[in-house]
N, C-alpha and C positions, 0 to 999 in steps of 0.2 A: 393485289397487296393493296389494304381500305389505311384510313391514315394511323386509325385509331393503331392497327394492329401494327404499326412500322417503327410509331411512339411508342408502346409496350416491349416489343423488341430491342426497341435504342436503349431503352431504362433495362430493360432484365441484362445485355451485351455492354452499359457500365457496369451494372454493378455485380458485377464477373471480370469483367477487368480490375475496376478497381480494387477486387480483395486480391485475384492477382498479384499485381504492383505491391500490393500488401503483402504478400508472403513471398515471394519474390527479391523484394527488397529491405524487409526486416532487421536485416546489417545497416544498412543508410539511414534508414527512416525512423527507428528506436532514436539513436541519438539525435536528428534529426528534432525531432518530437520533444523530445526531455529538450535541449536546450532552447522550443522556440518554447516552452513553458518558464521553463526557468525563466528566461532571457525576461519575460515579463511584470518579474520579480524585483529582478536586479535595475530593470531602466530607472528606478524614480531616485535611487543610488550612482546610477551611474551620470544622471540629469542632475544631483547636485552636484558631482564631481565639474560636473563643465560648468554649471553656473561660478564657479568657485575660481574660475577661468583656466580651467584644465581642458586640454584636447581633447579630441572625442575618441581618440587613441588608447588614452592612456588611462581617461577615463573609466572607458567599457575595461582595458588591463586593470587599472585600480577596483573597481565591483567586483570585477571574479577574484582578484586576489584575497580579498577583504573572506566573502566565500568561502574563498580556501581554506585560509586559515580557522574561519569558525572548521567549519567543520572535520579538518587538520587536526583541529585540539578535541574533537566529537570523534574521534575515530583514535587518535593516539592514551584516550582514556580508556577507551571497549579495549584495545589493543591488549592494555596492561591487567584488565580483567581477565580476560581469555585468556591468556600466558598461565595465570593464577589455577584459574581452574582448568586449563591444559591439566596443571602438577597433577592433578588428581584424578586426570583419565586413568590411569590404572585402577581408582578404587574401585571404583565406576564399573568400570570392563568385568573387575572379580568380582561384584555384588549380581549383574544385570546373567553372566556364566552361570554363579552358585542359584540364580532363583526362575531361569529358564529349563534347566539339570533337572534341579526336584520336583518342577512342576510334569516334565518329564517323566522323570523317571515315579512320580505317583502314578502318571497316568497310565505309566507302562505296565504298573505291579497292579493295573486293578482294568486293565482290558486286554494284556500280554496281547500286544502288536509287536512285538520285540521280544523274545527270550530273552533271558541271561545278558539281561541289561545290566552294566552297572554304573554307579552313578560318580563314578571316580571318573570309570572309562569315558564315557560324556559330559567330563562337566572337561578330562584331557581334549575329544576331541573339539569340539566348541570350541578352547582354546588357539590351536590349530590350526582351523577356519575363521579364526578371528585372524590373528597374526597373519595370514595369507591372507585376507580381504584386505587389510591394514593400508599394503605400500601401493595391489589401485586404488581405492580410497582417497590414497595422500595426491596418486598421480589427476587422477580426475579431478582435484582439487584444486590440485597449482595450474590445469589448465583452463578451467574454469574464473579461478584465480588474475589469470593472465588476458582472460576476453572481458572480461569486469575490469579490468584496468584501461585497456584501449580502450573500451567501450566506452571508457569518461574524461577520456584524453580528448576527442572526438567528440563526447556533449561539449568539452570546456570553448573546444577550437569552433564549436554552433554556435555558441552564446559570443564568444567573440564577434564573429563575424557578422551575427544578429544584431548584438550593437552599435557598431560599426555603421552598418548601411539599412540600419531600420529604414530610415527615413525615403531610404532608396526604391525597398522595400513596398512601405504605403504606398510611395506616388504610381510604381508601376501598376500595386492593383487598381489606385483610381480611376487611371489611362483608360482602362477598360468598360468604363458608364460613359455612359453622354454627361456632354458637361450641365444641366437640367439635374443632372441625381450626383452628379463628384459628393455634393457636399450633405444627401442622404450619405451614399457608398463613407466616406469620413467618421459619420457620426455612428454606422455598422462594425467599423473598424478598434473603434476608438469602445465599443461594446464589450468587441471581441474579449480584448487586452485586459479592459476590467476583468471578464470571468475569470478569464486565469489571473490576474494577477489577486484579486480577490483568492477565491478559489485557492491558491497553496498556502497566501499569508494564514490564511483558517487552518488547513493541514499542518502549516507547522505550528498553531497554539495549537490545536487539538492535540498535535503531539508532543512537546510540554507539557500539558496542563495535564493531559496524562500520565507521561512517566514520573511526575511528581508525583502524583496520585498513588501509581501505581510504587515508586520507590519506596512513599511513607509506609503503605498496606503493609508491603513484603517488611519494612524492619521492624512493622511494631509485630509482624509474626514472628521476624526473628529467622531466615533463610537470609544465608550469606550473598556478600551482594549483591544486595539488595537494588543498587543504584543501574547498577547492571542491567538486570532481568528485568528490574521497571521499564525500562527506559527503552530496553529492545523490542519488549511488548507493544510496546506506545508506537515504535517507528513500524514494527512490520503493519501495525493497525493500518498501517497508509493502503495498504492491499486488504480495498474491498469487502467484506461480509465475512472469509475465512481467512485476511488476515490475527485481527484481535484471536481468536480459534488457535493461530499457529502459535500467534508469542504468547499464550497463557501455559501449553506446554509443553516450555522448554522448561521455566522456573517447577510446574505442575512436577516433571520427571525428576529434577533434578534434588526435590524434596523429598518424591521418593527413593531415592537410589541413596541420599544421604546420612536423611534421621532415621530413626524406628519405630520411631510413631505414626501412623496411620495419616493422626490429628493434621500435623504439620500438613503437608498435603491436600487435605480434604479441606482446610481454612483459606489454602488459596484459591482450588477450587472457585470456594466460593466468595472468595474477595474478587475473581478477577471479571466472575459469571455479572456478582454487584457489580461492577467498576466498567464492566461492557454493556447493561440494562443502562445505566446513566447517561454512559459518552452515545454509545447510540441512540435515543430517545428524550437525551435532553440538550448536551455538550453541540453534538453534531451539525442534528439541527437545525442549531440556533448559531453557528460561527463557518460550517461550513456551506450545510442544504442551500440557507438562502440566497449564496449568492448563484448558485448551482440551475433554482429552480425544477429541475428535471422528477417528472414524477417516479414512484418506484419500479414500475415495470420498463421501461423504457433506462430505464438508469441498468439494472441487472441485463434487461438485454444487451447493454453495451457492454460491462465484462463481461458473459458469455463469449463473446463476440469478438474483441477483444483478447481475454484468453484462448482463446482456438486460433487468432494469428497471429499475436506477438507473446503469450503464455502472459508472468504475470507483469513484467511490461505494460500490456495490452489490457490487464486487468486496471491496472494506474491511471493513461494517459485515455483511455475513448472513458470514462468517464468525464471530465472537463470538456472531450473538443466534442462530446454529445451535446454540451449544454452551450457550446463556442455556434456549432450547426442549430440550436436554438435561434440564437441570434443571431443569425443571417437567414434564414425561412422568413423570421417574422417582417423581412425586407421585404416581400417579395411577395405580393398572389398568390403563384401557386404554385407557393411552397409554405404560404400559411398553415393547409393540412396535415404537413410532418410539422411547426411546431408546434401545434395542440396537440398534436400525439405524443411529442417530446414532452411539453412542457407539464409541469406540477396542475390541478382539479380542484385543488385549492378541497380534497376528501379529508375528513378528518379521522381517524382508522388508531385506532390503538395495539401495540402488540401486544403477543400474552405475557410477557414480561412485566411487560408495566399493567397490567388488569391486576396481574399478580401483588406488585407493592400497592396498584388501590385498595384490592382489597385491604391486603394486612393493615395500611393506615387507615381501614373502615372500622375494622375488628377494633384497633384498639383507641380510636375513638370514639366507639362506642363500650368500651369495657372502663373508662376510665369514665365517661358520663356515666353509667350505672355509679361506679364508685363513692362521686360527689352527692 
């Protein structure tokens, strides 16, 4: 067995072992990963408390409590809106059943799939099915909420520990490096921290900006609960690529079920499409993209791998971790090819959405010039 084959075998075995660890330990690794990222953004706040004379333990505690206070306020506002929307659930249910029954009856009348099928009978069967399914759905929702709450508590505990023992963790990592490379290792750790910190700050800014734009747009259209749907869509946009579409689907369905006019859901679809174009091609590249410096191929691969390993949490976490991996690989000559593969290649390409907007802008300018 030659040396080249041994290295290849070792690399493949390491990759498989890493994936196995990620899958088996997901219940503990996901809270740790979220805690690591959040601790990056809370570190300046904890340092500020320490400069004011607060001990490290209480500084970490105050930073976490401040975050919980802000998030708690947002959750309270969201919960009040959810209660109001839940009061209209029976109306939504009746309308969905009616639409589905009418569509099924029309299809059956034309294709004769089930003989002698009456619309009223079909509606009664659908109501019975919905009432039976609602119990199991409520049970699944409760168990999912309990697991989510347990994950939040574990994440808060890990954040607290990361903030308290951050110096020890950093010193332990630097000890692995030779004396002549310790300064370089310290710079690398600082760069990794800055990538995570700037990424999270950028994501928060994007959520706030897009949430305000969504809410104002829905308010102008005339949708009920505009701030709830606007910020819900903005928060769901944290999930790369698919989050924006899922976030837009909820207000579109609400508009379709609530209003008789089809123009309102169509207006919501067009509005969210335009906002998504602006966010994807102008806001995110300038606010978040500059901090990651990850090309589109590496970003898509990291999101797919993250989704296959950790689900939605992996889609959120693996993108910033890929950017951190790029920073680490840049410091080692052996790993620089990986950094080159992950990093941006300065390729300037326009998406179809942007090309449509550019063509529309050129058309408007041409017509205005002709009028002059």
